Biopython code that builds the backbone (N, CA, C, O; Angstrom):
import numpy as np
from Bio.PDB.StructureBuilder import StructureBuilder

atoms = [
    (1, "MET", "N", (127.868, 127.758, 58.049)),
    (1, "MET", "CA", (127.484, 126.467, 58.836)),
    (1, "MET", "C", (128.206, 125.492, 57.859)),
    (1, "MET", "O", (128.210, 125.803, 56.668)),
    (2, "SER", "N", (128.756, 124.459, 58.213)),
    (2, "SER", "CA", (129.315, 123.447, 57.580)),
    (2, "SER", "C", (128.510, 122.275, 56.732)),
    (2, "SER", "O", (127.676, 121.642, 57.380)),
    (3, "HIS", "N", (128.672, 121.960, 55.456)),
    (3, "HIS", "CA", (127.821, 121.343, 54.637)),
    (3, "HIS", "C", (127.302, 120.051, 55.420)),
    (3, "HIS", "O", (126.126, 119.761, 55.203)),
    (4, "ASN", "N", (128.024, 119.223, 56.314)),
    (4, "ASN", "CA", (127.541, 118.017, 57.256)),
    (4, "ASN", "C", (126.686, 118.572, 58.219)),
    (4, "ASN", "O", (125.819, 117.800, 58.628)),
    (5, "SER", "N", (126.696, 119.931, 58.787)),
    (5, "SER", "CA", (125.708, 120.442, 59.885)),
    (5, "SER", "C", (124.564, 120.792, 58.915)),
    (5, "SER", "O", (123.469, 120.774, 59.477)),
    (6, "HIS", "N", (124.525, 121.135, 57.481)),
    (6, "HIS", "CA", (123.336, 121.418, 56.709)),
    (6, "HIS", "C", (122.771, 120.241, 56.588)),
    (6, "HIS", "O", (121.541, 120.238, 56.656)),
    (7, "ASN", "N", (123.390, 119.088, 56.404)),
    (7, "ASN", "CA", (122.724, 117.680, 56.012)),
    (7, "ASN", "C", (122.281, 117.111, 57.200)),
    (7, "ASN", "O", (121.168, 116.599, 57.087)),
    (8, "GLN", "N", (122.608, 117.060, 57.915)),
    (8, "GLN", "CA", (122.219, 117.034, 59.669)),
    (8, "GLN", "C", (120.834, 117.532, 59.726)),
    (8, "GLN", "O", (119.791, 116.929, 59.473)),
    (9, "LYS", "N", (121.038, 118.848, 60.139)),
    (9, "LYS", "CA", (119.732, 119.550, 59.849)),
    (9, "LYS", "C", (118.578, 118.965, 58.973)),
    (9, "LYS", "O", (117.492, 118.639, 59.452)),
    (10, "ALA", "N", (118.892, 118.860, 57.684)),
    (10, "ALA", "CA", (117.976, 118.733, 56.584)),
    (10, "ALA", "C", (117.481, 117.182, 56.884)),
    (10, "ALA", "O", (116.295, 116.855, 56.849)),
    (11, "MET", "N", (118.546, 116.294, 57.178)),
    (11, "MET", "CA", (117.679, 114.614, 57.471)),
    (11, "MET", "C", (117.020, 114.863, 58.986)),
    (11, "MET", "O", (116.181, 113.964, 58.928)),
    (12, "THR", "N", (116.884, 115.272, 59.883)),
    (12, "THR", "CA", (116.095, 115.517, 60.758)),
    (12, "THR", "C", (114.911, 116.114, 60.551)),
    (12, "THR", "O", (113.851, 115.787, 61.085)),
    (13, "ARG", "N", (115.093, 117.076, 59.706)),
    (13, "ARG", "CA", (113.498, 117.482, 58.962)),
    (13, "ARG", "C", (112.612, 116.510, 58.630)),
    (13, "ARG", "O", (111.498, 116.157, 59.016)),
    (14, "GLU", "N", (113.439, 116.156, 57.775)),
    (14, "GLU", "CA", (112.676, 115.029, 56.841)),
    (14, "GLU", "C", (112.082, 113.949, 57.388)),
    (14, "GLU", "O", (111.037, 113.428, 56.997)),
    (15, "SER", "N", (113.137, 113.432, 58.808)),
    (15, "SER", "CA", (112.569, 112.701, 59.513)),
    (15, "SER", "C", (111.383, 112.540, 60.202)),
    (15, "SER", "O", (110.615, 111.607, 60.435)),
    (16, "VAL", "N", (111.467, 113.944, 60.509)),
    (16, "VAL", "CA", (109.898, 114.287, 61.613)),
    (16, "VAL", "C", (108.886, 114.373, 60.486)),
    (16, "VAL", "O", (107.783, 113.936, 60.814)),
    (17, "ARG", "N", (108.987, 114.889, 59.063)),
    (17, "ARG", "CA", (108.052, 115.107, 58.354)),
    (17, "ARG", "C", (107.847, 113.842, 58.051)),
    (17, "ARG", "O", (106.732, 113.587, 58.506)),
    (18, "VAL", "N", (108.311, 112.833, 57.509)),
    (18, "VAL", "CA", (107.815, 111.720, 57.154)),
    (18, "VAL", "C", (107.293, 111.024, 58.396)),
    (18, "VAL", "O", (106.362, 110.245, 58.191)),
    (19, "TYR", "N", (107.676, 111.144, 59.536)),
    (19, "TYR", "CA", (106.648, 110.419, 60.908)),
    (19, "TYR", "C", (105.483, 111.355, 60.806)),
    (19, "TYR", "O", (104.361, 110.850, 60.772)),
    (20, "LEU", "N", (105.596, 112.515, 60.759)),
    (20, "LEU", "CA", (103.749, 113.258, 60.822)),
    (20, "LEU", "C", (103.258, 112.634, 59.956)),
    (20, "LEU", "O", (102.283, 111.917, 60.183)),
    (21, "GLU", "N", (103.976, 112.781, 58.365)),
    (21, "GLU", "CA", (102.814, 112.055, 57.743)),
    (21, "GLU", "C", (102.428, 110.592, 57.649)),
    (21, "GLU", "O", (101.577, 110.126, 56.892)),
    (22, "SER", "N", (103.200, 109.909, 58.556)),
    (22, "SER", "CA", (102.851, 108.165, 58.772)),
    (22, "SER", "C", (101.600, 108.281, 59.830)),
    (22, "SER", "O", (100.819, 107.337, 59.951)),
    (23, "LEU", "N", (101.472, 109.332, 60.491)),
    (23, "LEU", "CA", (100.311, 109.188, 61.451)),
    (23, "LEU", "C", (98.818, 109.046, 60.507)),
    (23, "LEU", "O", (97.976, 108.202, 60.812)),
    (24, "ASN", "N", (98.699, 109.644, 59.766)),
    (24, "ASN", "CA", (97.672, 109.594, 58.923)),
    (24, "ASN", "C", (96.526, 110.020, 59.835)),
    (24, "ASN", "O", (95.703, 109.231, 60.298)),
    (25, "GLY", "N", (96.540, 111.155, 60.022)),
    (25, "GLY", "CA", (95.741, 111.880, 60.627)),
    (25, "GLY", "C", (95.531, 111.918, 62.410)),
    (25, "GLY", "O", (94.811, 112.680, 63.055)),
    (26, "HIS", "N", (96.215, 111.078, 62.791)),
    (26, "HIS", "CA", (95.991, 110.716, 64.659)),
    (26, "HIS", "C", (97.290, 111.642, 65.105)),
    (26, "HIS", "O", (98.380, 112.008, 64.666)),
    (27, "SER", "N", (96.524, 111.765, 66.161)),
    (27, "SER", "CA", (97.386, 112.732, 66.764)),
    (27, "SER", "C", (98.684, 111.932, 67.934)),
    (27, "SER", "O", (98.692, 110.799, 68.415)),
    (28, "THR", "N", (99.512, 112.892, 68.062)),
    (28, "THR", "CA", (100.629, 112.457, 68.992)),
    (28, "THR", "C", (100.709, 113.291, 70.192)),
    (28, "THR", "O", (100.655, 114.461, 69.812)),
    (29, "ASN", "N", (100.805, 113.235, 71.368)),
    (29, "ASN", "CA", (101.454, 113.970, 72.445)),
    (29, "ASN", "C", (102.844, 113.760, 72.892)),
    (29, "ASN", "O", (103.167, 113.986, 74.058)),
    (30, "ARG", "N", (103.744, 113.302, 71.932)),
    (30, "ARG", "CA", (104.734, 112.471, 72.560)),
    (30, "ARG", "C", (105.854, 112.560, 71.754)),
    (30, "ARG", "O", (106.967, 112.068, 71.940)),
    (31, "LEU", "N", (105.235, 113.591, 70.367)),
    (31, "LEU", "CA", (106.869, 113.817, 69.486)),
    (31, "LEU", "C", (107.916, 114.532, 69.825)),
    (31, "LEU", "O", (108.776, 114.408, 68.952)),
    (32, "TYR", "N", (108.303, 115.323, 70.805)),
    (32, "TYR", "CA", (109.708, 115.851, 71.180)),
    (32, "TYR", "C", (110.062, 114.472, 72.111)),
    (32, "TYR", "O", (111.184, 114.116, 71.751)),
    (33, "ASP", "N", (109.646, 113.721, 72.971)),
    (33, "ASP", "CA", (109.995, 112.392, 73.446)),
    (33, "ASP", "C", (110.833, 111.053, 72.540)),
    (33, "ASP", "O", (111.871, 110.405, 72.674)),
    (34, "LEU", "N", (109.837, 111.108, 71.706)),
    (34, "LEU", "CA", (110.308, 110.164, 70.435)),
    (34, "LEU", "C", (111.170, 110.648, 69.429)),
    (34, "LEU", "O", (111.707, 109.751, 68.779)),
    (35, "VAL", "N", (111.428, 111.670, 69.147)),
    (35, "VAL", "CA", (111.968, 112.254, 68.010)),
    (35, "VAL", "C", (113.446, 112.113, 69.098)),
    (35, "VAL", "O", (114.358, 111.438, 68.621)),
    (36, "ILE", "N", (113.615, 112.553, 70.114)),
    (36, "ILE", "CA", (114.938, 112.544, 71.081)),
    (36, "ILE", "C", (115.342, 111.200, 71.178)),
    (36, "ILE", "O", (116.392, 110.785, 70.687)),
    (37, "GLU", "N", (114.475, 110.456, 71.847)),
    (37, "GLU", "CA", (115.109, 109.141, 72.133)),
    (37, "GLU", "C", (115.226, 108.255, 71.027)),
    (37, "GLU", "O", (115.911, 107.244, 71.181)),
    (38, "GLU", "N", (114.759, 108.434, 70.115)),
    (38, "GLU", "CA", (115.265, 107.711, 68.946)),
    (38, "GLU", "C", (116.345, 108.296, 68.163)),
    (38, "GLU", "O", (117.004, 107.535, 67.456)),
    (39, "THR", "N", (116.587, 109.390, 68.185)),
    (39, "THR", "CA", (117.567, 110.157, 67.785)),
    (39, "THR", "C", (119.194, 109.684, 68.946)),
    (39, "THR", "O", (120.158, 109.051, 68.514)),
    (40, "GLU", "N", (119.114, 109.999, 69.815)),
    (40, "GLU", "CA", (119.587, 109.452, 71.002)),
    (40, "GLU", "C", (120.255, 107.999, 71.026)),
    (40, "GLU", "O", (121.393, 107.731, 71.412)),
    (41, "LYS", "N", (119.137, 106.986, 70.448)),
    (41, "LYS", "CA", (119.315, 105.660, 70.521)),
    (41, "LYS", "C", (120.531, 105.157, 69.117)),
    (41, "LYS", "O", (121.371, 104.260, 69.038)),
    (42, "GLY", "N", (120.078, 106.254, 68.165)),
    (42, "GLY", "CA", (120.793, 105.676, 66.812)),
    (42, "GLY", "C", (122.089, 106.354, 67.096)),
    (42, "GLY", "O", (123.155, 105.892, 66.691)),
    (43, "MET", "N", (122.009, 107.282, 67.686)),
    (43, "MET", "CA", (123.701, 108.177, 67.486)),
    (43, "MET", "C", (124.409, 107.355, 68.498)),
    (43, "MET", "O", (125.625, 107.277, 68.319)),
    (44, "ILE", "N", (123.859, 106.640, 69.656)),
    (44, "ILE", "CA", (125.190, 106.033, 70.493)),
    (44, "ILE", "C", (125.224, 104.840, 70.039)),
    (44, "ILE", "O", (126.175, 104.142, 70.391)),
    (45, "ARG", "N", (124.270, 104.308, 69.192)),
    (45, "ARG", "CA", (124.475, 102.597, 68.692)),
    (45, "ARG", "C", (125.452, 102.815, 67.498)),
    (45, "ARG", "O", (125.922, 101.737, 67.134)),
    (46, "GLU", "N", (125.931, 103.949, 66.728)),
    (46, "GLU", "CA", (126.732, 104.596, 65.733)),
    (46, "GLU", "C", (127.878, 104.592, 66.441)),
    (46, "GLU", "O", (128.801, 103.811, 66.214)),
    (47, "VAL", "N", (127.880, 105.574, 67.448)),
    (47, "VAL", "CA", (129.092, 106.154, 68.043)),
    (47, "VAL", "C", (129.899, 104.421, 68.488)),
    (47, "VAL", "O", (131.046, 104.115, 68.161)),
    (48, "LEU", "N", (129.202, 103.769, 69.059)),
    (48, "LEU", "CA", (129.745, 102.569, 69.861)),
    (48, "LEU", "C", (130.319, 101.375, 68.604)),
    (48, "LEU", "O", (131.251, 100.576, 68.693)),
    (49, "LYS", "N", (129.355, 101.625, 67.440)),
    (49, "LYS", "CA", (130.225, 100.649, 66.420)),
    (49, "LYS", "C", (131.221, 101.318, 65.895)),
    (49, "LYS", "O", (132.077, 100.538, 65.476)),
    (50, "TRP", "N", (131.544, 102.658, 65.699)),
    (50, "TRP", "CA", (132.384, 103.183, 65.117)),
    (50, "TRP", "C", (133.613, 103.353, 66.207)),
    (50, "TRP", "O", (134.737, 103.731, 65.875)),
    (51, "CYS", "N", (133.217, 103.002, 67.621)),
    (51, "CYS", "CA", (134.711, 102.595, 68.511)),
    (51, "CYS", "C", (134.550, 101.363, 68.737)),
    (51, "CYS", "O", (134.697, 100.996, 69.903)),
    (52, "LYS", "N", (134.303, 100.655, 68.006)),
    (52, "LYS", "CA", (134.027, 99.069, 67.978)),
    (52, "LYS", "C", (134.156, 98.380, 69.625)),
    (52, "LYS", "O", (134.832, 97.549, 70.232)),
    (53, "GLY", "N", (132.994, 99.365, 69.866)),
    (53, "GLY", "CA", (132.266, 98.991, 71.267)),
    (53, "GLY", "C", (132.976, 99.319, 72.553)),
    (53, "GLY", "O", (132.571, 98.892, 73.634)),
    (54, "ASN", "N", (134.360, 100.311, 72.383)),
    (54, "ASN", "CA", (134.808, 100.743, 73.460)),
    (54, "ASN", "C", (133.857, 101.812, 73.900)),
    (54, "ASN", "O", (133.425, 102.662, 73.122)),
    (55, "ARG", "N", (133.546, 101.749, 75.151)),
    (55, "ARG", "CA", (132.861, 102.582, 75.423)),
    (55, "ARG", "C", (133.435, 103.755, 76.166)),
    (55, "ARG", "O", (132.838, 104.823, 76.032)),
    (56, "SER", "N", (134.371, 103.724, 76.835)),
    (56, "SER", "CA", (135.788, 104.945, 77.156)),
    (56, "SER", "C", (135.709, 105.904, 75.835)),
    (56, "SER", "O", (135.320, 107.066, 75.719)),
    (57, "LYS", "N", (136.186, 105.043, 74.957)),
    (57, "LYS", "CA", (136.002, 106.132, 73.587)),
    (57, "LYS", "C", (134.671, 106.161, 73.168)),
    (57, "LYS", "O", (134.696, 106.836, 72.138)),
    (58, "ALA", "N", (133.812, 105.899, 73.330)),
    (58, "ALA", "CA", (132.541, 106.215, 72.599)),
    (58, "ALA", "C", (132.073, 107.672, 73.645)),
    (58, "ALA", "O", (131.705, 108.753, 73.186)),
    (59, "ALA", "N", (132.199, 107.362, 74.989)),
    (59, "ALA", "CA", (131.918, 108.446, 75.952)),
    (59, "ALA", "C", (132.675, 109.734, 75.590)),
    (59, "ALA", "O", (132.104, 110.815, 75.443)),
    (60, "GLU", "N", (133.976, 109.551, 75.460)),
    (60, "GLU", "CA", (134.859, 110.570, 75.058)),
    (60, "GLU", "C", (134.123, 111.094, 73.889)),
    (60, "GLU", "O", (133.670, 112.194, 74.206)),
    (61, "THR", "N", (133.788, 110.769, 72.609)),
    (61, "THR", "CA", (133.556, 110.989, 71.279)),
    (61, "THR", "C", (131.917, 111.636, 71.495)),
    (61, "THR", "O", (131.453, 112.374, 70.625)),
    (62, "LEU", "N", (131.215, 111.324, 72.577)),
    (62, "LEU", "CA", (130.048, 111.831, 72.578)),
    (62, "LEU", "C", (129.899, 112.951, 73.509)),
    (62, "LEU", "O", (128.890, 113.635, 73.676)),
    (63, "GLY", "N", (131.226, 113.068, 74.193)),
    (63, "GLY", "CA", (131.201, 114.288, 75.125)),
    (63, "GLY", "C", (130.558, 114.162, 76.361)),
    (63, "GLY", "O", (130.244, 115.140, 77.039)),
    (64, "ILE", "N", (130.286, 112.651, 76.780)),
    (64, "ILE", "CA", (129.632, 112.383, 78.035)),
    (64, "ILE", "C", (130.642, 111.645, 78.890)),
    (64, "ILE", "O", (131.801, 111.508, 78.499)),
    (65, "THR", "N", (130.252, 111.204, 79.965)),
    (65, "THR", "CA", (131.018, 110.446, 81.104)),
    (65, "THR", "C", (130.694, 108.797, 80.841)),
    (65, "THR", "O", (129.543, 108.409, 80.638)),
    (66, "ARG", "N", (131.674, 108.027, 80.866)),
    (66, "ARG", "CA", (131.156, 106.609, 81.075)),
    (66, "ARG", "C", (129.958, 106.473, 81.779)),
    (66, "ARG", "O", (129.095, 106.081, 80.993)),
    (67, "THR", "N", (129.497, 106.626, 82.959)),
    (67, "THR", "CA", (128.574, 106.837, 83.723)),
    (67, "THR", "C", (127.423, 107.004, 82.943)),
    (67, "THR", "O", (126.500, 106.198, 82.829)),
    (68, "THR", "N", (127.582, 108.540, 82.202)),
    (68, "THR", "CA", (126.585, 108.723, 81.657)),
    (68, "THR", "C", (125.961, 107.531, 80.255)),
    (68, "THR", "O", (124.797, 107.268, 79.955)),
    (69, "LEU", "N", (126.984, 107.130, 79.771)),
    (69, "LEU", "CA", (126.524, 106.478, 78.564)),
    (69, "LEU", "C", (125.685, 105.225, 79.091)),
    (69, "LEU", "O", (124.635, 104.717, 78.698)),
    (70, "ARG", "N", (126.688, 104.881, 80.287)),
    (70, "ARG", "CA", (126.064, 103.213, 80.830)),
    (70, "ARG", "C", (124.564, 103.612, 81.039)),
    (70, "ARG", "O", (123.777, 102.831, 80.503)),
    (71, "ASN", "N", (123.995, 104.692, 81.725)),
    (71, "ASN", "CA", (122.870, 105.228, 82.043)),
    (71, "ASN", "C", (122.004, 105.136, 80.853)),
    (71, "ASN", "O", (120.987, 104.444, 80.820)),
    (72, "LYS", "N", (122.393, 105.778, 79.985)),
    (72, "LYS", "CA", (121.515, 105.915, 78.758)),
    (72, "LYS", "C", (121.822, 104.779, 77.798)),
    (72, "LYS", "O", (121.130, 104.774, 76.780)),
    (73, "MET", "N", (122.718, 103.825, 77.925)),
    (73, "MET", "CA", (122.421, 102.545, 77.409)),
    (73, "MET", "C", (121.489, 101.532, 77.989)),
    (73, "MET", "O", (120.789, 100.735, 77.364)),
    (74, "ARG", "N", (121.590, 101.689, 79.299)),
    (74, "ARG", "CA", (120.269, 101.026, 79.932)),
    (74, "ARG", "C", (118.888, 101.770, 79.700)),
    (74, "ARG", "O", (117.832, 101.165, 79.513)),
    (75, "LYS", "N", (118.980, 102.799, 79.723)),
    (75, "LYS", "CA", (117.652, 103.642, 79.680)),
    (75, "LYS", "C", (116.824, 103.138, 78.358)),
    (75, "LYS", "O", (115.655, 102.755, 78.400)),
    (76, "LEU", "N", (117.543, 103.199, 77.312)),
    (76, "LEU", "CA", (117.298, 102.842, 76.126)),
    (76, "LEU", "C", (117.370, 101.503, 75.328)),
    (76, "LEU", "O", (117.256, 101.318, 74.117)),
    (77, "LYS", "N", (117.600, 100.586, 76.388)),
    (77, "LYS", "CA", (117.595, 99.272, 75.960)),
    (77, "LYS", "C", (118.663, 99.037, 75.062)),
    (77, "LYS", "O", (118.357, 98.401, 74.053)),
    (78, "ILE", "N", (119.935, 99.421, 75.190)),
    (78, "ILE", "CA", (121.028, 99.278, 74.174)),
    (78, "ILE", "C", (122.109, 98.039, 74.798)),
    (78, "ILE", "O", (122.718, 98.178, 75.859)),
    (79, "SER", "N", (122.182, 97.149, 74.155)),
    (79, "SER", "CA", (123.297, 96.160, 74.595)),
    (79, "SER", "C", (124.548, 96.486, 73.966)),
    (79, "SER", "O", (124.719, 97.339, 73.095)),
    (80, "GLY", "N", (125.618, 95.545, 74.613)),
    (80, "GLY", "CA", (126.877, 95.735, 73.906)),
    (80, "GLY", "C", (127.421, 96.399, 74.841)),
    (80, "GLY", "O", (128.573, 96.815, 74.714)),
]
sb = StructureBuilder()
sb.init_structure("model")
sb.init_model(0)
sb.init_chain("A")
sb.init_seg("    ")
for serial, (resi, resn, name, xyz) in enumerate(atoms, 1):
    if name == "N":
        sb.init_residue(resn, " ", resi, " ")
    sb.init_atom(name, np.array(xyz, "f"), 0.0, 1.0, " ", f" {name:<3s}", serial, name[0])
structure = sb.get_structure()
């Protein structure tokens, strides 16, 4: 396992732990959806920034088609 992969896993676990603690005893039944949505949103924004807004390059970097990227951006309300 690479150092970066290990860091990503640790950051993901930490983020979920912090979120669960922030519930202060309240329950949620959308944890999976919330984590996936926020992860996807952050990843797409960062990749678009890295690619200077070039959607073709961003889609290639993400390993998805431009159509899929466009649909995800619309669903997640990401402009640019």
